[in-house]
C-alpha positions in Angstrom: -85.0 34.4 -49.6 -83.0 36.9 -48.3 -80.8 38.8 -51.1 -76.7 38.7 -50.7 -77.6 42.4 -50.1 -80.1 42.1 -47.4 -77.6 40.0 -45.4 -74.8 42.1 -45.9 -76.5 45.0 -44.7 -77.3 43.4 -41.9 -74.4 41.5 -41.0 -72.3 44.6 -41.4 -74.8 46.4 -38.5 -74.4 43.5 -36.1 -70.5 43.6 -36.7 -70.5 47.9 -36.5 -72.8 47.2 -32.8 -70.4 44.6 -31.5 -67.2 46.0 -32.2 -68.8 49.0 -29.7 -69.9 46.6 -27.3 -66.6 44.5 -27.3 -64.9 48.1 -26.6 -67.3 48.5 -23.6 -66.4 45.5 -22.2 -62.8 46.0 -22.2 -62.7 49.1 -21.1 -65.1 48.4 -18.0 -64.0 44.8 -17.1 -62.4 44.3 -13.5 -59.2 42.6 -13.1 -58.9 38.8 -11.3 -61.3 36.8 -10.6 -64.2 38.7 -12.2 -63.2 37.6 -15.5 -65.3 34.7 -16.5 -68.3 36.6 -14.9 -67.2 39.7 -17.4 -66.9 37.2 -20.2 -70.3 35.7 -19.6 -71.7 38.8 -19.6 -70.1 40.1 -22.5 -71.3 37.1 -24.3 -75.3 37.3 -23.4 -74.7 41.0 -24.6 -73.2 40.2 -27.7 -76.0 37.5 -28.2 -79.0 40.0 -27.3 -77.5 42.5 -29.6 -77.4 39.9 -32.2 -80.8 38.8 -31.6 -81.9 42.8 -31.7 -80.3 43.4 -35.4 -82.8 40.2 -36.8 -85.5 41.8 -35.7 -84.7 45.3 -36.9 -83.9 43.7 -40.6 -87.3 41.5 -39.9 -89.1 44.1 -39.8 -87.4 46.5 -42.3 -87.8 43.4 -44.9 -91.5 42.7 -43.9 -92.4 46.1 -45.1 -90.5 45.7 -47.8 -92.1 42.6 -48.6 -95.6 44.4 -48.1 -95.7 47.4 -50.3 -93.9 44.9 -53.1 -96.0 42.6 -53.1 -92.9 39.9 -52.2 -94.7 37.0 -51.2 -91.0 35.2 -51.3 -89.5 37.6 -49.0 -92.3 37.6 -46.9 -92.7 34.1 -46.1 -88.7 34.5 -45.7 -89.5 36.5 -42.4 -91.7 34.5 -41.0 -89.3 31.4 -41.8 -86.5 33.4 -40.2 -88.7 34.3 -36.8 -87.6 30.5 -35.8 -84.3 31.9 -35.6 -84.9 35.0 -33.6 -86.9 32.4 -31.0 -83.9 29.9 -30.6 -81.5 32.7 -29.7 -83.9 34.0 -27.2 -83.8 30.2 -25.8 -80.0 30.3 -25.8 -79.6 33.9 -24.1 -82.0 32.2 -21.2 -80.0 29.7 -20.7 -77.3 31.6 -20.8 -78.2 34.1 -18.0 -79.3 30.9 -15.8 -76.4 29.0 -15.9 -74.7 32.6 -15.2 -76.3 33.2 -11.9 -76.4 29.3 -11.0 -72.2 29.3 -11.5 -71.0 33.0 -10.8 -73.2 34.0 -8.2 -73.4 38.0 -9.5 -75.0 40.2 -7.4 -75.8 44.0 -7.2 -75.6 46.0 -11.0 -73.9 42.4 -12.3 -76.8 40.2 -11.1 -79.7 43.6 -12.3 -77.7 43.3 -15.6 -78.3 40.1 -16.0 -82.3 40.3 -15.1 -82.3 43.3 -17.7 -81.1 41.0 -20.3 -83.9 38.4 -19.6 -86.2 40.7 -20.0 -85.0 42.4 -23.1 -84.8 39.2 -25.4 -88.6 38.7 -24.2 -89.5 41.9 -25.5 -87.3 41.1 -28.9 -88.7 37.8 -29.2 -92.0 39.9 -29.1 -91.1 41.9 -31.7 -89.6 39.3 -33.9 -93.2 38.0 -33.6 -95.0 41.1 -34.7 -92.6 41.4 -37.5 -93.6 37.9 -38.6 -97.2 38.9 -38.6 -96.6 41.6 -40.6 -94.9 39.2 -43.3 -97.9 36.8 -42.9 -100.2 39.9 -43.9 -98.0 40.7 -46.9 -98.5 37.3 -47.8 -102.0 37.5 -47.9 -102.0 40.9 -49.3 -99.6 39.8 -52.1 -102.0 39.2 -54.8 -104.3 42.6 -54.4 -104.2 46.1 -55.2 -102.6 48.2 -53.0 -104.8 49.7 -50.9 -104.0 54.2 -50.9 -100.6 53.2 -50.6 -101.2 51.4 -47.9 -101.7 54.3 -45.4 -99.0 55.1 -43.4 -97.7 51.4 -42.4 -93.9 52.4 -44.7 -93.5 55.0 -42.3 -94.8 53.0 -39.1 -92.6 50.8 -40.4 -89.4 52.5 -41.2 -90.1 54.4 -37.3 -90.2 51.4 -35.4 -87.1 49.9 -37.1 -85.0 53.0 -36.5 -86.2 52.9 -32.8 -84.7 49.4 -32.2 -81.5 50.2 -34.0 -81.3 53.4 -31.3 -82.6 51.5 -28.7 -79.8 48.5 -29.2 -76.7 51.7 -29.3 -78.3 52.8 -26.2 -78.1 49.3 -25.0 -74.5 49.0 -25.9 -73.6 52.0 -23.9 -75.9 51.7 -21.4 -77.3 55.4 -22.3 -80.0 56.5 -20.4 -80.3 59.8 -21.9 -80.0 57.5 -25.6 -82.7 55.7 -24.1 -84.9 58.4 -23.3 -84.4 59.9 -26.3 -85.2 57.0 -28.3 -89.2 56.2 -26.6 -89.9 59.5 -27.3 -89.8 58.7 -31.0 -92.7 56.5 -29.9 -94.7 59.7 -30.0 -94.5 59.4 -33.3 -95.7 55.9 -34.3 -98.7 56.2 -32.4 -100.1 59.8 -33.9 -99.1 57.8 -37.7 -101.5 54.7 -35.9 -104.4 56.8 -35.6 -104.0 58.2 -39.1 -103.9 55.1 -40.5 -106.6 53.9 -38.7 -109.0 56.7 -39.5 -107.8 56.4 -42.8 -108.7 52.8 -43.1 -111.9 53.5 -41.3 -113.4 56.2 -44.4 -111.9 53.8 -47.0 -113.8 50.7 -46.0 -117.0 52.7 -45.3 -116.9 54.3 -48.8 -116.8 51.3 -50.5 -117.4 47.5 -49.0 -114.8 46.5 -51.2 -112.6 47.7 -49.5 -112.8 46.1 -46.1 -111.2 42.7 -46.7 -108.1 44.4 -47.5 -108.4 47.5 -45.2 -108.7 44.6 -41.9 -105.4 42.9 -43.1 -103.6 46.3 -42.7 -105.5 47.6 -39.3 -104.2 44.5 -37.6 -100.7 45.0 -40.1 -100.6 48.5 -38.1 -101.4 47.3 -35.0 -98.9 44.8 -35.2 -96.1 48.0 -35.5 -97.2 50.0 -33.2 -97.0 47.5 -30.5 -93.0 47.2 -32.0 -93.0 50.8 -30.7 -94.4 49.9 -27.3 -92.2 47.0 -27.0 -89.0 48.7 -27.6 -90.2 51.4 -25.3 -90.6 48.7 -22.6 -86.4 48.0 -23.3 -85.4 51.9 -23.1 -87.0 51.6 -19.4 -84.9 48.3 -19.0 -82.2 50.5 -19.8 -82.8 53.6 -17.7 -83.5 50.7 -14.6 -80.0 49.1 -15.4 -77.8 52.7 -15.7 -79.8 54.2 -12.4 -81.2 51.4 -10.6 -84.5 53.6 -10.4 -88.0 52.1 -12.2 -89.1 54.4 -15.0 -92.3 54.7 -17.0 -91.2 56.1 -20.6 -94.4 55.6 -21.8 -97.3 57.5 -19.8 
């Protein structure tokens, strides 16, 4: 299970981001009859940020479990994915209820539709982290294959990218969202390097095939996290401008 330090780290990050969310809502909130709608929008956003922070922690914990051969920590990531799934359902329900009861229009409706897509991407990111954790369980008894290729670097980049996009989401900052999306190129490059190196290792020694195949799957899951984070960046740009922009051409 996660250690006390892990839990305190995640909670500290969540509180830092939520503090910015509260400030953003306080400065942007209009007067009068909009108050119930603004409260619902703020609550939805806070839940989405919490969900994203949990997904970020899952990425880091899954990679740590892989490189330290910690099957127990990997299992905790797998179990924790259920909470991320539950939060997606919570947000979808809140969005549906808000649309039905508050009749949002224009930017507010766009905001809700964007959040609905964001939680879909976050749920899939959580699934990818859990898939890496499952591979970590399988590889825990095995010796490392060339220091796990570039997977630790890819995982750190993916987690950092997700953290950056959560901050961009808090501020609805399209410039920062675009910057985060650019970093996906680094993940793609390291993924290709890992793939090529792993294939060479498997060709050189057939005993590497089983471990190498699992590591290729893990690298693929991490690469997909980068793609999904880029999708969230595109959602932020859409919310800010109303324009659909392809950030991963």
